[in-house]
C-alpha positions as CSV (number, residue, x, y, z in Angstrom):
1,M,74.0,89.6,-125.1
2,G,75.3,87.5,-122.2
3,I,77.8,88.2,-119.5
4,C,81.1,86.3,-119.1
5,F,82.6,85.3,-115.7
6,S,85.9,83.4,-115.7
7,G,85.3,82.0,-119.2
8,W,81.7,80.9,-118.6
9,E,79.0,82.5,-120.7
10,F,76.1,83.4,-118.5
11,S,72.7,84.7,-119.7
12,S,72.0,88.4,-119.8
13,P,71.2,89.5,-116.2
14,K,67.4,89.8,-115.6
15,A,65.4,90.7,-112.5
16,L,65.6,87.9,-109.9
17,D,61.8,88.1,-109.3
18,S,61.2,86.9,-112.9
19,F,63.5,83.8,-112.7
20,E,61.5,80.6,-113.0
21,G,64.2,78.1,-112.6
22,A,66.8,76.3,-114.6
23,P,65.7,73.6,-117.1
24,A,69.2,72.1,-116.9
25,P,72.0,71.9,-114.4
26,A,73.5,75.4,-114.1
27,L,75.7,77.9,-112.4
28,Y,74.0,81.1,-111.4
29,C,75.1,84.6,-110.4
30,F,73.3,87.2,-108.4
31,S,74.4,90.7,-109.3
32,I,73.5,94.4,-109.0
33,I,73.9,97.2,-111.4
34,D,77.2,99.0,-110.9
35,T,78.4,101.4,-113.6
36,R,82.0,100.9,-112.6
37,C,82.0,97.4,-114.0
38,T,82.9,96.7,-117.6
39,P,82.1,95.7,-120.2
40,L,78.6,95.3,-118.7
41,P,77.5,97.3,-115.6
42,F,76.8,94.3,-113.3
43,L,78.7,93.5,-110.1
44,P,78.6,89.8,-109.1
45,L,77.5,89.3,-105.5
46,F,76.9,85.6,-105.2
47,F,77.6,82.4,-107.2
48,G,75.8,79.2,-106.8
49,D,74.7,76.1,-108.7
50,T,71.4,74.4,-109.2
51,H,70.0,71.0,-110.4
52,A,67.8,70.7,-113.5
53,G,64.3,72.0,-113.0
54,N,64.7,73.5,-109.6
55,A,63.3,77.0,-109.1
56,L,65.3,79.4,-107.1
57,D,63.3,80.6,-104.1
58,V,63.3,84.4,-104.4
59,Y,61.7,84.6,-101.0
60,H,64.3,82.5,-99.3
61,E,65.3,84.2,-96.0
62,A,68.9,84.8,-97.3
63,V,67.6,86.6,-100.4
64,T,65.2,88.7,-98.3
65,R,68.1,89.5,-95.9
66,W,70.4,90.5,-98.8
67,R,67.7,92.8,-100.2
68,S,67.6,94.6,-96.9
69,L,71.4,95.2,-96.5
70,G,71.3,98.9,-96.7
71,G,70.1,98.9,-100.3
72,M,73.2,97.0,-101.4
73,A,71.1,94.2,-102.9
74,R,67.7,95.8,-103.2
75,D,67.6,95.2,-107.0
76,L,69.1,91.7,-107.5
77,Y,69.6,90.3,-111.0
78,I,70.3,86.8,-112.0
79,S,72.4,85.3,-114.8
80,V,72.6,81.6,-115.6
81,A,75.2,79.4,-117.3
82,Y,73.9,76.0,-118.3
83,V,76.4,73.3,-117.7
84,P,74.8,69.9,-118.2
85,Q,78.2,68.5,-119.0
86,L,79.4,69.0,-115.4
87,S,78.7,66.6,-112.6
88,E,77.2,67.9,-109.3
89,D,80.7,68.0,-107.7
90,E,82.2,69.8,-110.8
91,R,79.4,72.4,-110.6
92,R,80.0,72.9,-106.9
93,N,83.8,73.2,-107.5
94,E,83.3,75.6,-110.3
95,G,81.0,77.7,-108.2
96,E,83.6,77.8,-105.4
97,R,86.3,78.9,-108.0
98,L,84.1,81.7,-109.2
99,V,83.4,82.8,-105.6
100,S,87.2,82.8,-104.9
101,K,88.1,84.7,-108.1
102,Y,85.4,87.4,-107.7
103,E,85.4,87.5,-103.9
104,T,81.6,87.8,-104.0
105,P,80.5,89.3,-100.7
106,L,77.2,87.5,-100.3
107,N,78.9,84.1,-100.5
108,R,80.9,85.1,-97.5
109,S,78.3,87.0,-95.4
110,A,75.3,84.7,-95.8
111,S,74.4,81.4,-97.4
112,V,71.4,80.1,-99.4
113,S,70.9,76.4,-99.5
114,R,71.6,74.8,-102.9
115,V,68.4,74.7,-105.0
């Protein structure tokens, strides 16, 4: 079962450390478990986009910093929505729309370079 954000069907959240990259252009979401969220208990923290075949660096300094923010992001999960039909600009714009709608705190407090 996947997770839906603003009409986009993302994959089921899985531990960030097990993410090996996206085989196609994609939007991605970092989240943490939060039982107040429904229908699935995942709170989105960061939205981004990636090119085909690029691995997300789980040791990137921003990811490491997020994990040390007072436990807020110590157990990060990732969900991916494959969007090969979108151009690079469209993916970036859609990512920005998701950030705006969900007011994801990690998009505001730190950045990670596009992967």
